[in-house]
VEXVEXKE-581986 format. One line per field, with one value per residue: x, y, z of N, C-alpha, C in turn; residue in three letters; chain; residue number from 1. Coordinates in steps of 0.05 Angstrom, whole numbers. Layout:
# VEXVEXKE-581986
n_xx (X / ...)
n_yy (Y / ...)
n_zz (Z / ...)
ca_xx (X / ...)
ca_yy (Y / ...)
ca_zz (Z / ...)
c_xx (X / ...)
c_yy (Y / ...)
c_zz (Z / ...)
code (ALA / ...)
unit (A / ...)
pos (NUM / ...)
# end
This chain:
# VEXVEXKE-581986
n_xx (1469 / 1403 / 1358 / 1291 / 1229 / 1162 / 1097 / 1031 / 959 / 924 / 913 / 963 / 985 / 1021 / 1064 / 1076 / 1095 / 1141 / 1170 / 1180 / 1212 / 1255 / 1277 / 1310 / 1378 / 1407 / 1378 / 1379 / 1359 / 1330 / 1274 / 1263 / 1226 / 1156 / 1100 / 1036 / 972 / 930 / 904 / 926 / 917 / 961 / 1005 / 1015 / 1045 / 1094 / 1108 / 1114 / 1160 / 1196 / 1201 / 1202 / 1145 / 1104 / 1053 / 1014 / 961 / 913 / 866 / 879 / 898 / 891 / 894 / 912 / 963 / 988 / 985 / 1017 / 1066 / 1080 / 1082 / 1125 / 1164 / 1167 / 1184 / 1234 / 1261 / 1276 / 1303 / 1303 / 1330 / 1293 / 1224 / 1165 / 1101 / 1054 / 997 / 979 / 927 / 917 / 920 / 980 / 1009 / 1035 / 1084 / 1107 / 1115 / 1151 / 1194 / 1214 / 1223 / 1269 / 1261 / 1216 / 1164 / 1103 / 1053 / 998 / 927 / 892 / 877 / 888 / 863 / 819 / 800 / 788 / 799 / 795 / 783 / 803 / 833 / 799 / 756 / 778 / 787 / 814 / 844 / 876 / 908 / 935 / 979 / 1014 / 1024 / 1051 / 1098 / 1119 / 1130 / 1170 / 1209 / 1220 / 1239 / 1285 / 1313 / 1322 / 1355 / 1399 / 1419 / 1402 / 1355 / 1349 / 1325 / 1331 / 1349 / 1306 / 1267 / 1285 / 1279 / 1224 / 1208)
n_yy (186 / 196 / 237 / 236 / 268 / 255 / 274 / 265 / 251 / 212 / 142 / 124 / 85 / 87 / 110 / 68 / 29 / 56 / 61 / 7 / -6 / 29 / 8 / -33 / -50 / -36 / 4 / 70 / 114 / 145 / 150 / 203 / 232 / 238 / 275 / 307 / 337 / 330 / 286 / 223 / 158 / 135 / 149 / 106 / 71 / 98 / 99 / 44 / 34 / 63 / 118 / 187 / 230 / 286 / 335 / 383 / 413 / 434 / 460 / 490 / 539 / 607 / 618 / 590 / 604 / 616 / 565 / 538 / 563 / 544 / 489 / 489 / 506 / 462 / 423 / 444 / 435 / 382 / 384 / 356 / 322 / 313 / 324 / 288 / 288 / 248 / 227 / 272 / 312 / 365 / 429 / 460 / 523 / 570 / 594 / 559 / 513 / 537 / 546 / 496 / 475 / 452 / 406 / 374 / 328 / 300 / 252 / 246 / 243 / 246 / 222 / 246 / 259 / 229 / 213 / 258 / 298 / 289 / 237 / 204 / 156 / 119 / 122 / 100 / 45 / 24 / -21 / -37 / 8 / 28 / -9 / -1 / 54 / 55 / 26 / 60 / 107 / 88 / 75 / 125 / 155 / 125 / 132 / 188 / 190 / 162 / 196 / 192 / 217 / 285 / 333 / 389 / 401 / 383 / 418 / 467 / 459 / 460 / 509)
n_zz (-51 / -63 / -29 / -7 / 3 / 15 / -2 / 18 / 17 / 29 / 29 / 15 / -21 / -65 / -38 / -3 / -39 / -59 / -11 / 0 / -45 / -36 / 9 / -6 / -9 / -55 / -79 / -103 / -74 / -15 / 27 / 68 / 98 / 109 / 92 / 104 / 86 / 117 / 168 / 151 / 125 / 102 / 134 / 166 / 136 / 132 / 186 / 195 / 166 / 194 / 183 / 192 / 203 / 184 / 195 / 164 / 170 / 125 / 139 / 183 / 170 / 146 / 92 / 28 / 14 / 63 / 86 / 49 / 58 / 109 / 98 / 63 / 99 / 133 / 97 / 87 / 134 / 129 / 81 / 29 / -29 / -69 / -77 / -74 / -96 / -78 / -88 / -63 / -53 / -54 / -81 / -92 / -72 / -120 / -107 / -71 / -103 / -140 / -106 / -98 / -148 / -196 / -167 / -155 / -163 / -189 / -179 / -213 / -204 / -247 / -311 / -368 / -434 / -425 / -372 / -332 / -272 / -200 / -190 / -229 / -232 / -206 / -241 / -287 / -284 / -232 / -211 / -253 / -265 / -218 / -204 / -247 / -243 / -194 / -207 / -245 / -215 / -179 / -217 / -240 / -196 / -185 / -233 / -232 / -186 / -204 / -241 / -293 / -308 / -314 / -278 / -277 / -328 / -358 / -340 / -359 / -413 / -419 / -403)
ca_xx (1443 / 1382 / 1339 / 1264 / 1206 / 1138 / 1073 / 1007 / 934 / 906 / 922 / 992 / 993 / 1045 / 1084 / 1084 / 1112 / 1167 / 1185 / 1190 / 1235 / 1277 / 1289 / 1330 / 1404 / 1418 / 1362 / 1396 / 1345 / 1318 / 1253 / 1272 / 1204 / 1130 / 1082 / 1008 / 956 / 909 / 909 / 925 / 923 / 988 / 1026 / 1021 / 1067 / 1118 / 1115 / 1123 / 1188 / 1212 / 1205 / 1188 / 1122 / 1096 / 1026 / 1009 / 932 / 904 / 845 / 890 / 909 / 872 / 896 / 929 / 990 / 998 / 989 / 1040 / 1091 / 1086 / 1090 / 1152 / 1182 / 1170 / 1202 / 1261 / 1274 / 1288 / 1320 / 1306 / 1338 / 1270 / 1198 / 1147 / 1073 / 1044 / 970 / 973 / 903 / 914 / 935 / 1001 / 1013 / 1055 / 1110 / 1118 / 1126 / 1174 / 1216 / 1225 / 1228 / 1258 / 1264 / 1190 / 1149 / 1076 / 1037 / 972 / 905 / 876 / 889 / 876 / 838 / 797 / 790 / 797 / 790 / 808 / 777 / 811 / 841 / 775 / 739 / 792 / 794 / 834 / 861 / 896 / 925 / 952 / 1005 / 1031 / 1031 / 1072 / 1123 / 1130 / 1141 / 1195 / 1228 / 1227 / 1256 / 1311 / 1327 / 1332 / 1377 / 1422 / 1427 / 1391 / 1336 / 1359 / 1301 / 1337 / 1350 / 1279 / 1252 / 1294 / 1268 / 1195 / 1203)
ca_yy (175 / 216 / 238 / 242 / 274 / 248 / 287 / 248 / 260 / 189 / 116 / 121 / 60 / 93 / 114 / 41 / 17 / 70 / 53 / -20 / -5 / 44 / -9 / -50 / -38 / -25 / 26 / 94 / 136 / 139 / 168 / 213 / 243 / 237 / 296 / 307 / 361 / 321 / 259 / 205 / 129 / 129 / 152 / 79 / 59 / 111 / 89 / 16 / 34 / 80 / 144 / 209 / 242 / 313 / 342 / 411 / 413 / 457 / 474 / 506 / 564 / 625 / 618 / 570 / 614 / 612 / 536 / 531 / 573 / 526 / 464 / 494 / 507 / 435 / 410 / 455 / 421 / 357 / 391 / 333 / 327 / 311 / 323 / 273 / 290 / 221 / 227 / 298 / 321 / 394 / 446 / 475 / 550 / 572 / 601 / 534 / 498 / 551 / 543 / 469 / 466 / 430 / 382 / 366 / 314 / 295 / 231 / 260 / 224 / 248 / 211 / 264 / 273 / 210 / 211 / 281 / 302 / 277 / 208 / 192 / 128 / 103 / 121 / 87 / 18 / 27 / -44 / -38 / 31 / 32 / -23 / 13 / 79 / 49 / 19 / 85 / 124 / 77 / 77 / 154 / 163 / 111 / 145 / 214 / 185 / 153 / 217 / 187 / 238 / 310 / 351 / 417 / 403 / 380 / 443 / 488 / 454 / 465 / 536)
ca_zz (-45 / -66 / -7 / -18 / 20 / 1 / 8 / 13 / 28 / 34 / 38 / 11 / -35 / -80 / -18 / 6 / -60 / -59 / 13 / -4 / -64 / -23 / 31 / -18 / -6 / -80 / -90 / -100 / -61 / 11 / 36 / 94 / 112 / 96 / 103 / 93 / 91 / 136 / 178 / 127 / 131 / 92 / 155 / 177 / 120 / 140 / 213 / 192 / 156 / 212 / 170 / 207 / 189 / 193 / 187 / 161 / 163 / 109 / 153 / 205 / 159 / 135 / 63 / 15 / 14 / 90 / 89 / 32 / 71 / 130 / 86 / 54 / 122 / 142 / 78 / 90 / 157 / 119 / 59 / 11 / -57 / -86 / -65 / -90 / -90 / -84 / -79 / -50 / -67 / -49 / -100 / -79 / -82 / -140 / -96 / -60 / -126 / -150 / -87 / -99 / -175 / -210 / -151 / -146 / -183 / -180 / -190 / -215 / -206 / -271 / -336 / -388 / -430 / -422 / -345 / -318 / -245 / -177 / -189 / -255 / -228 / -201 / -265 / -309 / -275 / -211 / -207 / -275 / -266 / -195 / -205 / -267 / -231 / -173 / -221 / -258 / -194 / -170 / -239 / -243 / -174 / -189 / -256 / -222 / -167 / -219 / -260 / -319 / -313 / -303 / -275 / -284 / -357 / -368 / -334 / -377 / -440 / -420 / -394)
c_xx (1423 / 1363 / 1312 / 1245 / 1181 / 1114 / 1049 / 982 / 917 / 919 / 951 / 1001 / 1018 / 1069 / 1094 / 1103 / 1140 / 1183 / 1196 / 1214 / 1259 / 1290 / 1309 / 1357 / 1415 / 1400 / 1376 / 1382 / 1334 / 1297 / 1261 / 1249 / 1178 / 1112 / 1055 / 994 / 933 / 917 / 906 / 932 / 951 / 1010 / 1033 / 1044 / 1093 / 1127 / 1126 / 1152 / 1206 / 1218 / 1189 / 1166 / 1118 / 1069 / 1024 / 980 / 924 / 883 / 854 / 900 / 888 / 872 / 914 / 958 / 1003 / 1004 / 1014 / 1066 / 1099 / 1095 / 1118 / 1172 / 1187 / 1188 / 1231 / 1276 / 1288 / 1307 / 1325 / 1317 / 1315 / 1245 / 1179 / 1119 / 1060 / 1016 / 963 / 950 / 897 / 931 / 955 / 1003 / 1036 / 1083 / 1123 / 1130 / 1151 / 1199 / 1229 / 1231 / 1258 / 1258 / 1238 / 1176 / 1122 / 1065 / 1009 / 949 / 888 / 891 / 875 / 881 / 814 / 784 / 799 / 787 / 804 / 803 / 783 / 818 / 817 / 758 / 752 / 801 / 818 / 854 / 882 / 916 / 944 / 978 / 1024 / 1041 / 1054 / 1099 / 1136 / 1143 / 1168 / 1216 / 1238 / 1246 / 1284 / 1327 / 1337 / 1356 / 1402 / 1432 / 1418 / 1370 / 1346 / 1335 / 1307 / 1338 / 1322 / 1262 / 1259 / 1283 / 1238 / 1188 / 1199)
c_yy (199 / 214 / 248 / 247 / 268 / 261 / 270 / 262 / 236 / 164 / 110 / 95 / 64 / 97 / 86 / 28 / 30 / 63 / 25 / -21 / 7 / 28 / -28 / -36 / -25 / -3 / 52 / 118 / 126 / 160 / 177 / 225 / 240 / 258 / 294 / 332 / 355 / 294 / 239 / 177 / 122 / 133 / 125 / 66 / 71 / 101 / 60 / 15 / 52 / 108 / 165 / 221 / 270 / 319 / 373 / 413 / 438 / 474 / 492 / 534 / 581 / 625 / 596 / 578 / 610 / 582 / 528 / 540 / 554 / 498 / 466 / 494 / 479 / 419 / 419 / 443 / 396 / 362 / 367 / 341 / 327 / 310 / 309 / 277 / 264 / 218 / 252 / 310 / 351 / 409 / 462 / 503 / 552 / 578 / 577 / 517 / 510 / 547 / 516 / 460 / 469 / 404 / 372 / 352 / 306 / 270 / 242 / 240 / 226 / 237 / 225 / 254 / 255 / 210 / 234 / 281 / 286 / 247 / 194 / 163 / 110 / 100 / 105 / 59 / 17 / 4 / -47 / -16 / 33 / 17 / -10 / 39 / 75 / 42 / 43 / 103 / 114 / 80 / 106 / 162 / 150 / 125 / 173 / 210 / 177 / 173 / 212 / 207 / 263 / 329 / 380 / 420 / 401 / 405 / 465 / 484 / 461 / 494 / 555)
c_zz (-46 / -42 / -17 / 5 / 3 / 14 / -1 / 24 / 37 / 43 / 33 / -3 / -52 / -61 / -9 / -14 / -61 / -34 / 11 / -23 / -51 / -1 / 20 / -17 / -32 / -92 / -84 / -87 / -34 / 17 / 64 / 111 / 95 / 109 / 90 / 101 / 109 / 147 / 155 / 136 / 122 / 112 / 166 / 162 / 128 / 168 / 212 / 183 / 173 / 200 / 185 / 190 / 200 / 181 / 186 / 151 / 148 / 124 / 175 / 196 / 145 / 104 / 53 / 16 / 42 / 95 / 73 / 45 / 93 / 119 / 75 / 77 / 133 / 123 / 81 / 114 / 148 / 96 / 39 / -16 / -76 / -68 / -84 / -79 / -98 / -72 / -62 / -65 / -63 / -69 / -84 / -89 / -101 / -128 / -82 / -82 / -137 / -132 / -90 / -128 / -181 / -194 / -139 / -169 / -171 / -194 / -190 / -219 / -231 / -295 / -359 / -416 / -424 / -394 / -328 / -289 / -224 / -176 / -215 / -253 / -224 / -226 / -288 / -300 / -257 / -210 / -229 / -274 / -243 / -196 / -225 / -256 / -210 / -187 / -234 / -237 / -185 / -192 / -242 / -221 / -177 / -211 / -248 / -204 / -182 / -239 / -289 / -328 / -299 / -302 / -283 / -314 / -369 / -363 / -352 / -406 / -442 / -412 / -417)
code (MET / LEU / THR / VAL / ALA / VAL / LEU / ILE / SER / GLY / THR / GLY / SER / ASN / LEU / ARG / ALA / LEU / LEU / GLU / ALA / ALA / SER / ALA / PRO / ASP / PHE / PRO / ALA / ARG / VAL / ILE / ALA / VAL / GLY / ALA / ASP / ARG / GLU / ALA / ASP / GLY / PHE / ALA / HIS / ALA / GLU / HIS / PHE / GLY / ILE / PRO / THR / PHE / LEU / VAL / PRO / PHE / SER / ALA / PHE / ALA / SER / ARG / GLU / GLU / TRP / GLY / ALA / GLU / LEU / GLY / ALA / GLN / LEU / SER / VAL / TRP / ASN / PRO / ASP / LEU / VAL / VAL / LEU / SER / GLY / MET / MET / ARG / LEU / LEU / PRO / ALA / ASP / LEU / VAL / ALA / ALA / TRP / GLU / PRO / ARG / ILE / ILE / ASN / THR / HIS / PRO / ALA / TYR / LEU / PRO / GLU / PHE / PRO / GLY / ALA / HIS / GLY / VAL / ARG / ASP / ALA / LEU / HIS / ASP / ARG / ILE / LYS / PRO / VAL / GLU / ARG / ARG / LEU / LEU / ILE / ASP / VAL / VAL / ARG / ARG / ILE / ALA / GLU / GLY / GLU / LEU / ASP / LEU / ALA / ALA / ALA / ALA / SER / ARG / THR / ALA)
unit (A / A / A / A / A / A / A / A / A / A / A / A / A / A / A / A / A / A / A / A / A / A / A / A / A / A / A / A / A / A / A / A / A / A / A / A / A / A / A / A / A / A / A / A / A / A / A / A / A / A / A / A / A / A / A / A / A / A / A / A / A / A / A / A / A / A / A / A / A / A / A / A / A / A / A / A / A / A / A / A / A / A / A / A / A / A / A / A / A / A / A / A / A / A / A / A / A / A / A / A / A / A / A / A / A / A / A / A / A / A / A / A / A / A / A / A / A / A / A / A / A / A / A / A / A / A / A / A / A / A / A / A / A / A / A / A / A / A / A / A / A / A / A / A / A / A / A / A / A / A / A / A / A / A / A / A / A / A / A)
pos (1 / 2 / 3 / 4 / 5 / 6 / 7 / 8 / 9 / 10 / 11 / 12 / 13 / 14 / 15 / 16 / 17 / 18 / 19 / 20 / 21 / 22 / 23 / 24 / 25 / 26 / 27 / 28 / 29 / 30 / 31 / 32 / 33 / 34 / 35 / 36 / 37 / 38 / 39 / 40 / 41 / 42 / 43 / 44 / 45 / 46 / 47 / 48 / 49 / 50 / 51 / 52 / 53 / 54 / 55 / 56 / 57 / 58 / 59 / 60 / 61 / 62 / 63 / 64 / 65 / 66 / 67 / 68 / 69 / 70 / 71 / 72 / 73 / 74 / 75 / 76 / 77 / 78 / 79 / 80 / 81 / 82 / 83 / 84 / 85 / 86 / 87 / 88 / 89 / 90 / 91 / 92 / 93 / 94 / 95 / 96 / 97 / 98 / 99 / 100 / 101 / 102 / 103 / 104 / 105 / 106 / 107 / 108 / 109 / 110 / 111 / 112 / 113 / 114 / 115 / 116 / 117 / 118 / 119 / 120 / 121 / 122 / 123 / 124 / 125 / 126 / 127 / 128 / 129 / 130 / 131 / 132 / 133 / 134 / 135 / 136 / 137 / 138 / 139 / 140 / 141 / 142 / 143 / 144 / 145 / 146 / 147 / 148 / 149 / 150 / 151 / 152 / 153 / 154 / 155 / 156 / 157 / 158 / 159)
# end
């Protein structure tokens, strides 16, 4: 069973979809923790499903690197097989990404090149994109858990 930690910054609509999928007995992954860089409405979804949460507020640290070190320490407590950035709107320090690669994936809010930036989904008709994004996230996590997608092999091909 693939264990997953999810990092969010906002409402957690993708998180909710993943939690619903993971609650099915035949889904090959389980969300074991949800973290955020600020108080996030998405914590309510985790609480509804009985998933522990943790908060590492960016504003409490003097630098991005110090914040990243603490975020990494919190992730290490849970030691997930996969880290999913699901609406995490904060740029992670390179050393944090390196520590978790290739076991880290990101759902990115920009749809390049047509709709760049943090509001790409809103700018590109939110109601049409979000359901597709949720289905893709669930499918990717399932495929990783079942060994159909090998993140280590994919990382070595792009390096």
